[in-house]
PDB file of N, CA, C, O and CB in Angstrom:
ATOM      1  N   MET A   1       5.403  13.537  -3.415  1.00  0.00           N
ATOM      2  CA  MET A   1       5.924  13.199  -2.096  1.00  0.00           C
ATOM      3  C   MET A   1       4.831  12.594  -1.229  1.00  0.00           C
ATOM      4  O   MET A   1       5.076  11.617  -0.521  1.00  0.00           O
ATOM      5  CB  MET A   1       6.516  14.438  -1.418  1.00  0.00           C
ATOM      6  N   LEU A   2       3.633  13.156  -1.274  1.00  0.00           N
ATOM      7  CA  LEU A   2       2.562  12.636  -0.425  1.00  0.00           C
ATOM      8  C   LEU A   2       2.232  11.188  -0.745  1.00  0.00           C
ATOM      9  O   LEU A   2       1.833  10.432   0.141  1.00  0.00           O
ATOM     10  CB  LEU A   2       1.320  13.487  -0.573  1.00  0.00           C
ATOM     11  N   GLN A   3       2.393  10.800  -1.992  1.00  0.00           N
ATOM     12  CA  GLN A   3       2.117   9.415  -2.365  1.00  0.00           C
ATOM     13  C   GLN A   3       3.115   8.460  -1.722  1.00  0.00           C
ATOM     14  O   GLN A   3       2.853   7.260  -1.639  1.00  0.00           O
ATOM     15  CB  GLN A   3       2.147   9.259  -3.883  1.00  0.00           C
ATOM     16  N   ARG A   4       4.223   8.962  -1.279  1.00  0.00           N
ATOM     17  CA  ARG A   4       5.262   8.107  -0.702  1.00  0.00           C
ATOM     18  C   ARG A   4       5.243   8.115   0.816  1.00  0.00           C
ATOM     19  O   ARG A   4       6.189   7.644   1.447  1.00  0.00           O
ATOM     20  CB  ARG A   4       6.620   8.542  -1.190  1.00  0.00           C
ATOM     21  N   GLY A   5       4.189   8.637   1.405  1.00  0.00           N
ATOM     22  CA  GLY A   5       4.081   8.686   2.853  1.00  0.00           C
ATOM     23  C   GLY A   5       4.147   7.309   3.486  1.00  0.00           C
ATOM     24  O   GLY A   5       4.763   7.135   4.537  1.00  0.00           O
ATOM     25  N   GLY A   6       3.521   6.335   2.857  1.00  0.00           N
ATOM     26  CA  GLY A   6       3.560   4.970   3.387  1.00  0.00           C
ATOM     27  C   GLY A   6       4.971   4.414   3.402  1.00  0.00           C
ATOM     28  O   GLY A   6       5.390   3.780   4.371  1.00  0.00           O
ATOM     29  N   GLU A   7       5.697   4.654   2.332  1.00  0.00           N
ATOM     30  CA  GLU A   7       7.087   4.198   2.255  1.00  0.00           C
ATOM     31  C   GLU A   7       7.931   4.879   3.334  1.00  0.00           C
ATOM     32  O   GLU A   7       8.768   4.237   3.968  1.00  0.00           O
ATOM     33  CB  GLU A   7       7.676   4.483   0.853  1.00  0.00           C
ATOM     34  N   LEU A   8       7.708   6.174   3.540  1.00  0.00           N
ATOM     35  CA  LEU A   8       8.436   6.917   4.568  1.00  0.00           C
ATOM     36  C   LEU A   8       8.128   6.353   5.954  1.00  0.00           C
ATOM     37  O   LEU A   8       9.033   6.195   6.773  1.00  0.00           O
ATOM     38  CB  LEU A   8       8.078   8.416   4.509  1.00  0.00           C
ATOM     39  N   ASN A   9       6.869   6.051   6.219  1.00  0.00           N
ATOM     40  CA  ASN A   9       6.488   5.491   7.511  1.00  0.00           C
ATOM     41  C   ASN A   9       7.044   4.087   7.716  1.00  0.00           C
ATOM     42  O   ASN A   9       7.455   3.736   8.822  1.00  0.00           O
ATOM     43  CB  ASN A   9       4.982   5.469   7.642  1.00  0.00           C
ATOM     44  N   GLU A  10       7.057   3.288   6.662  1.00  0.00           N
ATOM     45  CA  GLU A  10       7.507   1.900   6.783  1.00  0.00           C
ATOM     46  C   GLU A  10       9.026   1.768   6.872  1.00  0.00           C
ATOM     47  O   GLU A  10       9.538   0.973   7.660  1.00  0.00           O
ATOM     48  CB  GLU A  10       7.004   1.099   5.608  1.00  0.00           C
ATOM     49  N   THR A  11       9.752   2.556   6.058  1.00  0.00           N
ATOM     50  CA  THR A  11      11.201   2.370   5.974  1.00  0.00           C
ATOM     51  C   THR A  11      12.005   3.525   6.562  1.00  0.00           C
ATOM     52  O   THR A  11      13.211   3.394   6.773  1.00  0.00           O
ATOM     53  CB  THR A  11      11.596   2.176   4.547  1.00  0.00           C
ATOM     54  N   GLY A  12      11.345   4.659   6.827  1.00  0.00           N
ATOM     55  CA  GLY A  12      12.052   5.820   7.345  1.00  0.00           C
ATOM     56  C   GLY A  12      12.667   6.682   6.267  1.00  0.00           C
ATOM     57  O   GLY A  12      13.367   7.647   6.571  1.00  0.00           O
ATOM     58  N   ALA A  13      12.415   6.346   4.988  1.00  0.00           N
ATOM     59  CA  ALA A  13      12.976   7.113   3.879  1.00  0.00           C
ATOM     60  C   ALA A  13      12.085   6.946   2.655  1.00  0.00           C
ATOM     61  O   ALA A  13      11.289   6.011   2.568  1.00  0.00           O
ATOM     62  CB  ALA A  13      14.432   6.663   3.566  1.00  0.00           C
ATOM     63  N   THR A  14      12.236   7.871   1.713  1.00  0.00           N
ATOM     64  CA  THR A  14      11.565   7.735   0.416  1.00  0.00           C
ATOM     65  C   THR A  14      12.638   7.593  -0.642  1.00  0.00           C
ATOM     66  O   THR A  14      13.614   8.342  -0.651  1.00  0.00           O
ATOM     67  CB  THR A  14      10.627   8.960   0.110  1.00  0.00           C
ATOM     68  N   ARG A  15      12.461   6.646  -1.523  1.00  0.00           N
ATOM     69  CA  ARG A  15      13.442   6.370  -2.576  1.00  0.00           C
ATOM     70  C   ARG A  15      12.995   7.063  -3.858  1.00  0.00           C
ATOM     71  O   ARG A  15      11.877   6.862  -4.333  1.00  0.00           O
ATOM     72  CB  ARG A  15      13.610   4.833  -2.806  1.00  0.00           C
ATOM     73  N   PHE A  16      13.895   7.887  -4.412  1.00  0.00           N
ATOM     74  CA  PHE A  16      13.608   8.591  -5.650  1.00  0.00           C
ATOM     75  C   PHE A  16      14.154   7.849  -6.850  1.00  0.00           C
ATOM     76  O   PHE A  16      13.529   7.832  -7.910  1.00  0.00           O
ATOM     77  CB  PHE A  16      14.177   9.988  -5.604  1.00  0.00           C
ATOM     78  N   THR A  17      15.308   7.240  -6.695  1.00  0.00           N
ATOM     79  CA  THR A  17      15.903   6.384  -7.729  1.00  0.00           C
ATOM     80  C   THR A  17      16.508   5.189  -7.002  1.00  0.00           C
ATOM     81  O   THR A  17      16.416   5.081  -5.779  1.00  0.00           O
ATOM     82  CB  THR A  17      16.996   7.160  -8.597  1.00  0.00           C
ATOM     83  N   ALA A  18      17.118   4.306  -7.759  1.00  0.00           N
ATOM     84  CA  ALA A  18      17.732   3.122  -7.146  1.00  0.00           C
ATOM     85  C   ALA A  18      18.846   3.501  -6.176  1.00  0.00           C
ATOM     86  O   ALA A  18      19.146   2.748  -5.250  1.00  0.00           O
ATOM     87  CB  ALA A  18      18.283   2.193  -8.228  1.00  0.00           C
ATOM     88  N   THR A  19      19.460   4.670  -6.384  1.00  0.00           N
ATOM     89  CA  THR A  19      20.592   5.054  -5.543  1.00  0.00           C
ATOM     90  C   THR A  19      20.347   6.296  -4.705  1.00  0.00           C
ATOM     91  O   THR A  19      21.223   6.690  -3.935  1.00  0.00           O
ATOM     92  CB  THR A  19      21.789   5.273  -6.394  1.00  0.00           C
ATOM     93  N   LEU A  20      19.184   6.927  -4.828  1.00  0.00           N
ATOM     94  CA  LEU A  20      18.923   8.167  -4.091  1.00  0.00           C
ATOM     95  C   LEU A  20      17.679   8.032  -3.234  1.00  0.00           C
ATOM     96  O   LEU A  20      16.590   7.746  -3.732  1.00  0.00           O
ATOM     97  CB  LEU A  20      18.769   9.349  -5.055  1.00  0.00           C
ATOM     98  N   LYS A  21      17.858   8.240  -1.938  1.00  0.00           N
ATOM     99  CA  LYS A  21      16.720   8.252  -1.032  1.00  0.00           C
ATOM    100  C   LYS A  21      16.886   9.403  -0.047  1.00  0.00           C
ATOM    101  O   LYS A  21      18.007   9.806   0.265  1.00  0.00           O
ATOM    102  CB  LYS A  21      16.586   6.895  -0.285  1.00  0.00           C
ATOM    103  N   HIS A  22      15.778   9.924   0.433  1.00  0.00           N
ATOM    104  CA  HIS A  22      15.793  10.993   1.426  1.00  0.00           C
ATOM    105  C   HIS A  22      15.104  10.479   2.679  1.00  0.00           C
ATOM    106  O   HIS A  22      14.018   9.903   2.616  1.00  0.00           O
ATOM    107  CB  HIS A  22      15.095  12.288   0.888  1.00  0.00           C
ATOM    108  N   ASP A  23      15.756  10.697   3.825  1.00  0.00           N
ATOM    109  CA  ASP A  23      15.188  10.204   5.072  1.00  0.00           C
ATOM    110  C   ASP A  23      14.417  11.315   5.785  1.00  0.00           C
ATOM    111  O   ASP A  23      14.446  12.477   5.378  1.00  0.00           O
ATOM    112  CB  ASP A  23      16.294   9.648   5.984  1.00  0.00           C
ATOM    113  N   ARG A  24      13.741  10.935   6.836  1.00  0.00           N
ATOM    114  CA  ARG A  24      12.863  11.853   7.563  1.00  0.00           C
ATOM    115  C   ARG A  24      13.573  13.101   8.087  1.00  0.00           C
ATOM    116  O   ARG A  24      13.017  14.193   7.964  1.00  0.00           O
ATOM    117  CB  ARG A  24      12.229  11.130   8.711  1.00  0.00           C
ATOM    118  N   PRO A  25      14.791  12.996   8.675  1.00  0.00           N
ATOM    119  CA  PRO A  25      15.442  14.221   9.151  1.00  0.00           C
ATOM    120  C   PRO A  25      15.674  15.255   8.040  1.00  0.00           C
ATOM    121  O   PRO A  25      15.480  16.450   8.259  1.00  0.00           O
ATOM    122  CB  PRO A  25      16.765  13.872   9.795  1.00  0.00           C
ATOM    123  N   LEU A  26      16.081  14.806   6.869  1.00  0.00           N
ATOM    124  CA  LEU A  26      16.279  15.745   5.762  1.00  0.00           C
ATOM    125  C   LEU A  26      14.952  16.369   5.351  1.00  0.00           C
ATOM    126  O   LEU A  26      14.874  17.583   5.159  1.00  0.00           O
ATOM    127  CB  LEU A  26      16.931  15.038   4.557  1.00  0.00           C
ATOM    128  N   LEU A  27      13.927  15.572   5.217  1.00  0.00           N
ATOM    129  CA  LEU A  27      12.618  16.091   4.808  1.00  0.00           C
ATOM    130  C   LEU A  27      12.049  17.045   5.857  1.00  0.00           C
ATOM    131  O   LEU A  27      11.378  18.016   5.506  1.00  0.00           O
ATOM    132  CB  LEU A  27      11.637  14.935   4.564  1.00  0.00           C
ATOM    133  N   ASN A  28      12.306  16.783   7.125  1.00  0.00           N
ATOM    134  CA  ASN A  28      11.845  17.696   8.177  1.00  0.00           C
ATOM    135  C   ASN A  28      12.524  19.055   8.052  1.00  0.00           C
ATOM    136  O   ASN A  28      11.876  20.079   8.269  1.00  0.00           O
ATOM    137  CB  ASN A  28      12.117  17.097   9.567  1.00  0.00           C
ATOM    138  N   GLU A  29      13.789  19.094   7.713  1.00  0.00           N
ATOM    139  CA  GLU A  29      14.541  20.346   7.620  1.00  0.00           C
ATOM    140  C   GLU A  29      14.218  21.137   6.356  1.00  0.00           C
ATOM    141  O   GLU A  29      14.150  22.365   6.397  1.00  0.00           O
ATOM    142  CB  GLU A  29      16.022  20.057   7.668  1.00  0.00           C
ATOM    143  N   VAL A  30      14.021  20.457   5.252  1.00  0.00           N
ATOM    144  CA  VAL A  30      13.881  21.147   3.967  1.00  0.00           C
ATOM    145  C   VAL A  30      12.662  22.068   3.941  1.00  0.00           C
ATOM    146  O   VAL A  30      12.673  23.076   3.234  1.00  0.00           O
ATOM    147  CB  VAL A  30      13.782  20.129   2.837  1.00  0.00           C
ATOM    148  N   PHE A  31      11.636  21.749   4.679  1.00  0.00           N
ATOM    149  CA  PHE A  31      10.434  22.585   4.674  1.00  0.00           C
ATOM    150  C   PHE A  31      10.615  23.872   5.469  1.00  0.00           C
ATOM    151  O   PHE A  31       9.811  24.796   5.337  1.00  0.00           O
ATOM    152  CB  PHE A  31       9.263  21.808   5.229  1.00  0.00           C
ATOM    153  N   TRP A  32      11.661  23.947   6.294  1.00  0.00           N
ATOM    154  CA  TRP A  32      11.935  25.154   7.069  1.00  0.00           C
ATOM    155  C   TRP A  32      12.877  26.097   6.342  1.00  0.00           C
ATOM    156  O   TRP A  32      13.064  27.232   6.781  1.00  0.00           O
ATOM    157  CB  TRP A  32      12.519  24.788   8.413  1.00  0.00           C
ATOM    158  N   LEU A  33      13.468  25.662   5.257  1.00  0.00           N
ATOM    159  CA  LEU A  33      14.445  26.460   4.536  1.00  0.00           C
ATOM    160  C   LEU A  33      13.752  27.311   3.475  1.00  0.00           C
ATOM    161  O   LEU A  33      13.106  26.790   2.565  1.00  0.00           O
ATOM    162  CB  LEU A  33      15.511  25.556   3.893  1.00  0.00           C
ATOM    163  N   ASN A  34      13.896  28.628   3.608  1.00  0.00           N
ATOM    164  CA  ASN A  34      13.367  29.555   2.609  1.00  0.00           C
ATOM    165  C   ASN A  34      14.546  29.945   1.719  1.00  0.00           C
ATOM    166  O   ASN A  34      15.291  30.873   2.034  1.00  0.00           O
ATOM    167  CB  ASN A  34      12.684  30.830   3.281  1.00  0.00           C
ATOM    168  N   LEU A  35      14.707  29.240   0.620  1.00  0.00           N
ATOM    169  CA  LEU A  35      15.878  29.387  -0.228  1.00  0.00           C
ATOM    170  C   LEU A  35      16.048  30.815  -0.744  1.00  0.00           C
ATOM    171  O   LEU A  35      17.166  31.331  -0.742  1.00  0.00           O
ATOM    172  CB  LEU A  35      15.790  28.432  -1.390  1.00  0.00           C
ATOM    173  N   ILE A  36      14.987  31.454  -1.177  1.00  0.00           N
ATOM    174  CA  ILE A  36      15.074  32.823  -1.686  1.00  0.00           C
ATOM    175  C   ILE A  36      15.591  33.765  -0.595  1.00  0.00           C
ATOM    176  O   ILE A  36      16.434  34.623  -0.852  1.00  0.00           O
ATOM    177  CB  ILE A  36      13.694  33.301  -2.200  1.00  0.00           C
ATOM    178  N   GLU A  37      15.087  33.597   0.596  1.00  0.00           N
ATOM    179  CA  GLU A  37      15.517  34.435   1.719  1.00  0.00           C
ATOM    180  C   GLU A  37      16.989  34.200   2.057  1.00  0.00           C
ATOM    181  O   GLU A  37      17.735  35.154   2.275  1.00  0.00           O
ATOM    182  CB  GLU A  37      14.646  34.159   2.952  1.00  0.00           C
ATOM    183  N   VAL A  38      17.400  32.954   2.101  1.00  0.00           N
ATOM    184  CA  VAL A  38      18.781  32.618   2.438  1.00  0.00           C
ATOM    185  C   VAL A  38      19.736  33.132   1.363  1.00  0.00           C
ATOM    186  O   VAL A  38      20.774  33.708   1.687  1.00  0.00           O
ATOM    187  CB  VAL A  38      18.940  31.097   2.611  1.00  0.00           C
ATOM    188  N   LEU A  39      19.405  32.933   0.107  1.00  0.00           N
ATOM    189  CA  LEU A  39      20.278  33.404  -0.971  1.00  0.00           C
ATOM    190  C   LEU A  39      20.403  34.920  -0.961  1.00  0.00           C
ATOM    191  O   LEU A  39      21.459  35.456  -1.298  1.00  0.00           O
ATOM    192  CB  LEU A  39      19.751  32.935  -2.327  1.00  0.00           C
ATOM    193  N   ALA A  40      19.355  35.607  -0.586  1.00  0.00           N
ATOM    194  CA  ALA A  40      19.385  37.073  -0.543  1.00  0.00           C
ATOM    195  C   ALA A  40      20.336  37.584   0.531  1.00  0.00           C
ATOM    196  O   ALA A  40      20.787  38.727   0.452  1.00  0.00           O
ATOM    197  CB  ALA A  40      17.981  37.624  -0.296  1.00  0.00           C
ATOM    198  N   GLU A  41      20.649  36.778   1.522  1.00  0.00           N
ATOM    199  CA  GLU A  41      21.545  37.192   2.606  1.00  0.00           C
ATOM    200  C   GLU A  41      23.024  37.042   2.250  1.00  0.00           C
ATOM    201  O   GLU A  41      23.880  37.560   2.966  1.00  0.00           O
ATOM    202  CB  GLU A  41      21.246  36.388   3.850  1.00  0.00           C
ATOM    203  N   ILE A  42      23.334  36.357   1.180  1.00  0.00           N
ATOM    204  CA  ILE A  42      24.728  36.165   0.782  1.00  0.00           C
ATOM    205  C   ILE A  42      25.239  37.465   0.173  1.00  0.00           C
ATOM    206  O   ILE A  42      24.690  37.949  -0.817  1.00  0.00           O
ATOM    207  CB  ILE A  42      24.874  34.976  -0.228  1.00  0.00           C
ATOM    208  N   THR A  43      26.286  38.029   0.762  1.00  0.00           N
ATOM    209  CA  THR A  43      26.813  39.308   0.282  1.00  0.00           C
ATOM    210  C   THR A  43      28.159  39.158  -0.418  1.00  0.00           C
ATOM    211  O   THR A  43      28.571  40.056  -1.152  1.00  0.00           O
ATOM    212  CB  THR A  43      26.948  40.276   1.437  1.00  0.00           C
ATOM    213  N   ALA A  44      28.835  38.063  -0.209  1.00  0.00           N
ATOM    214  CA  ALA A  44      30.132  37.843  -0.851  1.00  0.00           C
ATOM    215  C   ALA A  44      29.925  37.339  -2.272  1.00  0.00           C
ATOM    216  O   ALA A  44      28.924  36.680  -2.551  1.00  0.00           O
ATOM    217  CB  ALA A  44      30.988  36.839  -0.041  1.00  0.00           C
ATOM    218  N   PRO A  45      30.853  37.639  -3.172  1.00  0.00           N
ATOM    219  CA  PRO A  45      30.755  37.065  -4.517  1.00  0.00           C
ATOM    220  C   PRO A  45      30.681  35.538  -4.409  1.00  0.00           C
ATOM    221  O   PRO A  45      31.504  34.911  -3.741  1.00  0.00           O
ATOM    222  CB  PRO A  45      31.974  37.502  -5.403  1.00  0.00           C
ATOM    223  N   THR A  46      29.713  34.970  -5.056  1.00  0.00           N
ATOM    224  CA  THR A  46      29.454  33.542  -4.899  1.00  0.00           C
ATOM    225  C   THR A  46      29.168  32.902  -6.249  1.00  0.00           C
ATOM    226  O   THR A  46      28.407  33.444  -7.050  1.00  0.00           O
ATOM    227  CB  THR A  46      28.278  33.307  -3.938  1.00  0.00           C
ATOM    228  N   LEU A  47      29.764  31.774  -6.495  1.00  0.00           N
ATOM    229  CA  LEU A  47      29.519  31.013  -7.707  1.00  0.00           C
ATOM    230  C   LEU A  47      28.894  29.684  -7.309  1.00  0.00           C
ATOM    231  O   LEU A  47      29.476  28.918  -6.540  1.00  0.00           O
ATOM    232  CB  LEU A  47      30.834  30.801  -8.524  1.00  0.00           C
ATOM    233  N   ILE A  48      27.725  29.421  -7.830  1.00  0.00           N
ATOM    234  CA  ILE A  48      27.053  28.148  -7.569  1.00  0.00           C
ATOM    235  C   ILE A  48      27.092  27.352  -8.866  1.00  0.00           C
ATOM    236  O   ILE A  48      26.583  27.793  -9.897  1.00  0.00           O
ATOM    237  CB  ILE A  48      25.566  28.357  -7.059  1.00  0.00           C
ATOM    238  N   VAL A  49      27.698  26.185  -8.800  1.00  0.00           N
ATOM    239  CA  VAL A  49      27.867  25.354  -9.996  1.00  0.00           C
ATOM    240  C   VAL A  49      27.144  24.038  -9.780  1.00  0.00           C
ATOM    241  O   VAL A  49      27.278  23.403  -8.734  1.00  0.00           O
ATOM    242  CB  VAL A  49      29.376  25.112 -10.313  1.00  0.00           C
ATOM    243  N   HIS A  50      26.391  23.645 -10.766  1.00  0.00           N
ATOM    244  CA  HIS A  50      25.742  22.337 -10.728  1.00  0.00           C
ATOM    245  C   HIS A  50      25.895  21.720 -12.108  1.00  0.00           C
ATOM    246  O   HIS A  50      25.426  22.278 -13.100  1.00  0.00           O
ATOM    247  CB  HIS A  50      24.226  22.446 -10.310  1.00  0.00           C
ATOM    248  N   GLY A  51      26.537  20.591 -12.168  1.00  0.00           N
ATOM    249  CA  GLY A  51      26.753  19.937 -13.453  1.00  0.00           C
ATOM    250  C   GLY A  51      25.477  19.375 -14.033  1.00  0.00           C
ATOM    251  O   GLY A  51      24.483  19.215 -13.325  1.00  0.00           O
ATOM    252  N   LYS A  52      25.501  19.080 -15.298  1.00  0.00           N
ATOM    253  CA  LYS A  52      24.316  18.532 -15.952  1.00  0.00           C
ATOM    254  C   LYS A  52      24.324  17.013 -16.033  1.00  0.00           C
ATOM    255  O   LYS A  52      23.432  16.416 -16.637  1.00  0.00           O
ATOM    256  CB  LYS A  52      24.193  19.101 -17.332  1.00  0.00           C
ATOM    257  N   ALA A  53      25.319  16.389 -15.430  1.00  0.00           N
ATOM    258  CA  ALA A  53      25.405  14.933 -15.452  1.00  0.00           C
ATOM    259  C   ALA A  53      24.533  14.295 -14.381  1.00  0.00           C
ATOM    260  O   ALA A  53      24.434  13.070 -14.318  1.00  0.00           O
ATOM    261  CB  ALA A  53      26.843  14.493 -15.272  1.00  0.00           C
ATOM    262  N   ASP A  54      23.903  15.102 -13.541  1.00  0.00           N
ATOM    263  CA  ASP A  54      23.017  14.579 -12.510  1.00  0.00           C
ATOM    264  C   ASP A  54      21.778  13.989 -13.179  1.00  0.00           C
ATOM    265  O   ASP A  54      21.116  14.663 -13.969  1.00  0.00           O
ATOM    266  CB  ASP A  54      22.625  15.690 -11.490  1.00  0.00           C
ATOM    267  N   SER A  55      21.473  12.771 -12.874  1.00  0.00           N
ATOM    268  CA  SER A  55      20.348  12.104 -13.530  1.00  0.00           C
ATOM    269  C   SER A  55      18.993  12.669 -13.121  1.00  0.00           C
ATOM    270  O   SER A  55      17.987  12.405 -13.779  1.00  0.00           O
ATOM    271  CB  SER A  55      20.385  10.634 -13.227  1.00  0.00           C
ATOM    272  N   LEU A  56      18.960  13.451 -12.030  1.00  0.00           N
ATOM    273  CA  LEU A  56      17.694  14.015 -11.588  1.00  0.00           C
ATOM    274  C   LEU A  56      17.486  15.446 -12.075  1.00  0.00           C
ATOM    275  O   LEU A  56      16.419  16.019 -11.859  1.00  0.00           O
ATOM    276  CB  LEU A  56      17.616  13.975 -10.087  1.00  0.00           C
ATOM    277  N   VAL A  57      18.474  16.023 -12.719  1.00  0.00           N
ATOM    278  CA  VAL A  57      18.363  17.383 -13.234  1.00  0.00           C
ATOM    279  C   VAL A  57      18.292  17.326 -14.744  1.00  0.00           C
ATOM    280  O   VAL A  57      19.118  16.683 -15.393  1.00  0.00           O
ATOM    281  CB  VAL A  57      19.552  18.264 -12.770  1.00  0.00           C
ATOM    282  N   THR A  58      17.306  18.001 -15.298  1.00  0.00           N
ATOM    283  CA  THR A  58      17.182  17.988 -16.758  1.00  0.00           C
ATOM    284  C   THR A  58      17.504  19.338 -17.336  1.00  0.00           C
ATOM    285  O   THR A  58      17.453  19.517 -18.552  1.00  0.00           O
ATOM    286  CB  THR A  58      15.786  17.567 -17.180  1.00  0.00           C
TER     287      THR A  58
END
């Protein structure tokens, strides 16, 4: 991510693939999210599904 700082400053977003880019507002928020803490607060039965057809997930 740090290597893409110039791209973020120039265009307002960083491109990960030809069709996926993340802009500054998303990147600003993601660093404040403590995923382990948030998931621990979920008390209802929950199913999280993520398919394997995503080109960024191996």
